[in-house]
C-alpha positions, 0 to 999 in steps of 0.5 A: 165337587172336588176342591183342588189347589195347584199352588200346593202341588210343589214346594217352589215359590210359584206355579211358573217356577215349577213349570219352568223347572219342569221344562228344563228337566224334560228338555223343552226350551223356552224358545219352543214355548214362545215359538208355538204361542202356548199360553200357561194353563192354570189348574182350577181351584174347583173341579166338578165330576162330569161322569165316567168316560168310556173306560169307566174312569171319573172325569172332572171339569172346571166348575164353570164348565159343568153346566154347558158340558152337560147341556152339550151332551144332553142335546147331542144325545137327544138328537141321536148322536152317540157322544161320550168322553174319553178325557177331561181335566188332566193335572200337570203331574199327570202330563209330566208322567205321560211325557216321561213315559214316552221319553223313557220308551225312546220317543224324541221330545219333538215327536212327543210335543207334536202329540202332547202339550208341554206340562203347564200348557195343556188345555186339559190343565184348565179343566175346560178341555174335553176329548170326545168319542163317538160311542158307535165307532170308538174302537176305530176312531178314538183319538185319531184323525178318522174321528172327523168321519163320525156323526159325533164330529159332524154334530160338534162342527154344527152345534158345539159353538152354541154351547161355548165349545170350539175345536182347539187344534184344527189342521195346521194350527200354530201350536205344532200339535197334530190335528185333533178333531176330538179335542174341544175347549169351552170358551170362558 
């Protein structure tokens, strides 16, 4: 288990002030946040290692998500579904770097925000969101709409809710985020 304290990640008085200052720096307006109905996502104090993703990177989830996620992965595997992880916890700092990298390469902020939630608002910050991959097709279906044609997606549609997980970004979601059939969140 990893202990992680977000309040020490910066020298501003509060997490909210840090996020607000970051938004200004990146050119993300308050009206955008309000219009898209985003909720501030606090990073957990404790993270647990769920295992390695398809690239061999360690993936962490909030401590209360570890058991339900392990059960989900076990049940899918037991039913012959080749399911894997590609992403889980993502820090606010990492989200900032993702967005800055895209901005520096010339991608407009509105295009970035259709693919990435603003720092402080990504469900990955909560340690409750995971991005799944179908291990049989991941080179063709990783993080794109074609994931919906996989056995993993079909199994998640039928079984994820039994383990407390739901798809956060269906088509035409109110957040303005592209359809993400691979992105599922634990409902705490």
